[in-house]
C-alpha positions as CSV (number, residue, x, y, z in Angstrom):
1,M,210.7,-101.3,59.8
2,G,212.5,-100.5,63.0
3,T,216.1,-101.5,64.0
4,P,216.1,-105.0,65.5
5,I,216.6,-105.0,69.3
6,W,219.9,-107.0,69.0
7,T,221.3,-104.4,66.6
8,Q,220.4,-101.7,69.1
9,V,222.1,-103.6,71.9
10,L,225.3,-103.9,69.9
11,Q,225.1,-100.2,69.0
12,Q,224.8,-99.2,72.7
13,P,227.1,-101.6,74.4
14,A,227.7,-99.5,77.5
15,T,224.0,-98.8,78.0
16,S,223.2,-102.5,77.5
17,T,225.8,-103.5,80.0
18,V,224.6,-101.2,82.7
19,I,221.0,-102.3,82.2
20,A,222.0,-106.0,82.4
21,L,224.1,-105.3,85.5
22,C,221.4,-103.4,87.3
23,S,218.8,-106.0,86.4
24,A,221.1,-108.8,87.6
25,I,221.8,-107.0,90.9
26,W,218.0,-106.4,91.4
27,L,217.4,-110.2,91.0
28,Y,220.2,-111.0,93.4
29,L,219.1,-108.6,96.1
30,N,215.5,-109.8,95.9
31,N,216.4,-113.5,95.9
32,R,218.7,-112.9,99.0
33,G,216.3,-110.6,100.8
34,I,218.8,-107.7,100.8
35,G,217.4,-104.3,101.5
36,Y,218.3,-100.6,101.5
37,S,220.4,-100.6,104.6
38,E,222.9,-103.3,103.2
39,V,223.7,-101.5,99.9
40,G,222.4,-98.0,100.1
41,L,224.1,-94.6,100.4
42,S,223.8,-92.9,103.8
43,Y,225.8,-90.2,105.5
44,E,226.4,-92.4,108.5
45,R,227.6,-95.4,106.6
46,V,229.8,-93.7,104.0
47,V,231.2,-90.7,105.9
48,Q,231.3,-91.9,109.5
49,H,232.0,-95.6,108.8
50,R,234.0,-94.9,105.6
51,E,232.1,-97.5,103.6
52,L,233.0,-95.7,100.3
53,W,231.9,-98.7,98.2
54,R,228.3,-97.6,98.9
55,I,228.7,-94.7,96.5
56,V,228.8,-97.2,93.7
57,T,226.7,-100.1,95.0
58,S,223.9,-97.8,96.0
59,Q,223.5,-96.5,92.5
60,L,223.7,-99.9,90.8
61,S,221.1,-101.4,93.2
62,H,217.3,-101.2,93.1
63,V,215.0,-102.7,95.6
64,E,211.6,-102.0,94.0
65,W,211.0,-103.4,90.4
66,L,209.1,-100.2,89.4
67,H,212.1,-98.1,90.3
68,L,214.3,-100.4,88.2
69,A,211.8,-100.3,85.3
70,F,211.6,-96.5,85.2
71,N,215.4,-96.0,85.4
72,M,216.3,-98.6,82.8
73,S,213.6,-97.5,80.3
74,S,214.8,-93.9,80.6
75,L,218.5,-95.0,80.4
76,W,217.8,-96.9,77.2
77,N,216.4,-93.8,75.5
78,L,219.3,-91.7,76.7
79,G,221.8,-94.3,75.5
80,V,221.4,-93.1,71.9
81,V,224.3,-90.7,72.7
82,E,226.5,-93.8,72.1
83,V,225.6,-93.8,68.4
84,A,224.2,-90.4,67.5
85,G,226.1,-87.1,67.6
86,L,223.3,-85.4,69.5
87,L,225.5,-83.5,71.9
88,G,228.4,-82.6,69.7
89,Q,230.2,-85.7,71.0
90,S,229.2,-89.3,70.8
91,G,230.6,-92.8,71.2
92,T,230.9,-95.4,73.9
93,M,234.0,-93.8,75.5
94,Y,232.3,-90.5,75.9
95,Y,229.2,-92.1,77.3
96,A,231.2,-94.3,79.8
97,K,233.3,-91.3,80.9
98,T,230.4,-89.1,81.5
99,S,228.4,-91.8,83.2
100,L,231.2,-92.4,85.6
101,V,231.5,-88.7,86.4
102,L,227.7,-88.5,87.0
103,L,227.8,-91.6,89.2
104,L,230.7,-90.5,91.4
105,G,229.9,-86.8,91.4
106,S,226.3,-87.2,92.3
107,G,227.1,-89.5,95.1
108,L,229.5,-86.9,96.6
109,V,227.1,-84.0,96.0
110,C,224.4,-86.0,97.8
111,L,226.6,-86.6,100.8
112,A,227.6,-82.9,100.8
113,I,223.9,-81.9,100.9
114,Y,223.2,-84.4,103.7
115,H,226.2,-82.8,105.6
116,L,224.6,-79.3,105.3
117,L,221.2,-80.5,106.3
118,I,222.6,-82.4,109.3
119,F,225.1,-79.9,110.7
120,L,223.8,-76.6,109.4
121,F,220.1,-77.0,109.6
122,R,220.0,-79.7,112.4
123,Q,218.0,-82.1,110.3
124,E,219.4,-85.2,111.9
125,Q,217.0,-87.6,110.1
126,Y,219.4,-87.3,107.1
127,L,222.2,-89.0,109.1
128,R,220.6,-92.3,108.3
129,A,218.6,-91.5,105.2
130,T,219.4,-94.2,102.7
131,A,219.2,-93.9,98.9
132,V,219.5,-96.5,96.1
133,G,219.1,-96.6,92.4
134,Y,220.7,-95.4,89.1
135,S,218.4,-92.3,89.1
136,C,221.3,-89.9,89.8
137,V,223.0,-90.9,86.5
138,V,219.7,-90.9,84.6
139,F,218.8,-87.4,85.9
140,G,222.3,-86.2,85.1
141,W,222.0,-87.4,81.5
142,M,218.6,-85.8,81.1
143,T,220.1,-82.5,82.3
144,I,222.9,-82.8,79.8
145,F,220.5,-83.4,77.0
146,A,218.3,-80.5,78.1
147,A,221.3,-78.1,78.3
148,S,222.5,-79.2,74.9
149,G,219.3,-78.2,73.1
150,V,217.7,-81.6,72.4
151,S,214.0,-80.9,71.8
152,T,211.9,-83.7,73.3
153,F,212.3,-86.8,75.4
154,S,210.1,-89.8,76.0
155,L,209.5,-89.9,79.7
156,F,209.4,-93.6,80.8
157,G,207.9,-94.4,77.4
158,M,204.6,-92.8,78.5
159,V,204.8,-89.0,77.9
160,E,206.7,-86.8,75.5
161,L,208.1,-83.8,77.3
162,P,210.1,-80.8,76.1
163,M,213.6,-81.7,77.0
164,S,214.1,-78.6,79.0
165,L,211.4,-79.7,81.4
166,T,212.3,-83.4,81.5
167,P,214.7,-83.4,84.5
168,F,212.3,-81.5,86.8
169,G,209.2,-83.3,85.3
170,S,210.8,-86.6,86.1
171,L,211.8,-85.4,89.6
172,I,208.1,-84.6,90.3
173,L,206.7,-87.7,88.7
174,T,209.0,-90.1,90.4
175,S,208.3,-88.5,93.8
176,I,204.6,-89.1,93.2
177,I,204.8,-92.6,91.8
178,I,207.6,-93.8,94.0
179,P,207.2,-92.1,97.4
180,R,210.5,-93.5,98.8
181,A,212.5,-92.1,95.8
182,S,215.4,-89.9,97.0
183,F,214.6,-86.3,96.1
184,I,218.1,-85.2,97.2
185,G,219.7,-88.0,95.2
186,H,217.8,-87.0,92.0
187,L,218.6,-83.3,92.6
188,S,222.3,-84.2,93.0
189,G,222.2,-85.9,89.6
190,I,220.7,-82.7,88.1
191,L,223.3,-80.5,89.6
192,V,226.2,-82.6,88.4
193,G,224.5,-82.9,85.0
194,Y,224.6,-79.1,84.7
195,C,228.2,-78.9,85.7
196,T,229.0,-81.5,83.1
197,A,227.0,-79.8,80.4
198,F,228.7,-76.5,81.0
199,G,232.2,-78.0,80.7
200,A,233.3,-78.5,84.3
201,F,234.8,-81.9,83.4
202,D,236.1,-81.2,79.9
203,W,239.6,-81.7,81.2
204,L,238.8,-85.4,81.8
205,T,240.8,-86.9,78.8
206,P,240.9,-90.7,78.3
207,F,244.1,-90.7,80.5
208,W,242.5,-88.9,83.4
209,F,239.3,-91.0,82.9
210,C,241.4,-94.2,83.3
211,S,243.2,-92.7,86.3
212,L,239.8,-91.8,88.0
213,L,238.6,-95.3,87.3
214,V,241.7,-96.8,89.0
215,W,241.5,-94.5,92.0
216,A,237.7,-95.2,92.4
217,A,238.3,-98.9,92.2
218,A,241.2,-98.6,94.8
219,G,239.0,-96.6,97.1
220,M,236.2,-99.2,96.9
221,L,238.7,-102.0,97.5
222,W,240.1,-100.3,100.5
223,S,236.7,-99.6,102.1
224,L,235.5,-103.1,101.4
225,V,238.5,-104.6,103.1
226,R,238.4,-102.1,106.0
227,S,234.7,-102.8,106.7
228,G,235.2,-106.5,106.6
229,H,233.0,-107.1,103.5
230,L,236.0,-108.4,101.5
231,R,239.0,-110.4,102.7
232,L,242.2,-110.6,100.7
233,P,245.2,-112.7,101.9
234,F,247.7,-110.0,100.8
235,L,245.9,-106.9,102.1
236,H,244.9,-106.1,105.7
237,V,243.6,-102.9,107.2
238,S,244.0,-102.0,110.9
239,P,241.1,-100.5,112.8
240,E,242.7,-97.1,112.4
241,G,242.7,-97.5,108.7
242,D,246.4,-98.2,108.0
243,V,247.0,-100.6,105.1
244,E,249.5,-103.4,105.6
245,T,250.5,-106.0,103.0
246,G,251.7,-109.6,103.5
247,S,250.8,-110.2,107.1
248,A,247.9,-109.3,109.4
249,V,248.1,-106.3,111.7
250,R,248.3,-107.4,115.3
């Protein structure tokens, strides 16, 4: 007899929390009629308008239910790293730390690729190309599993693939099933996943993880206030981006 679902939820608290959060955000976006442009990641909004919060909101948001279902079903299978020593390391802290690195890192890599396409190859359509979804983190975890020697993976609960082929098999399958899926976003997750698997972020101890979390939260807060999406009585940002406390900038 298999492990009861509630036991699995308790064994994978970080995975369960992310799935619940992404599902709740999907319901909210659909009930409010909020689309890609309001929450998604684009070069124009993040780099030119400094809406840094989109690096996080874009990856926690899904507009299409099929996209959400694929990502969350894959994430649930990958969440076993919280309880099983599959990668030489396990536990919720390791899972949370690595997921944060994948989330922030893949967002930055995606923007860097957009920058090259826009300014080096003159592909100006990528200035406003908008991506959403937790796929970057999912693809990053698939890549870490593949590089760590895990043998097989259940792709969306439909197909068993050799783990070494899973990241690129998923990349092709999602591009076919979900035509609007961000190929560059998924590729960014794979690239950061390889960097993580080969030890590029081994220096990220619990102290530095907490520091990164604080700085990421501060950056999001600053960009939310600056863009006018959040108002705080004790924090004001001038049009030039200077932060003032206590009284409004005049």
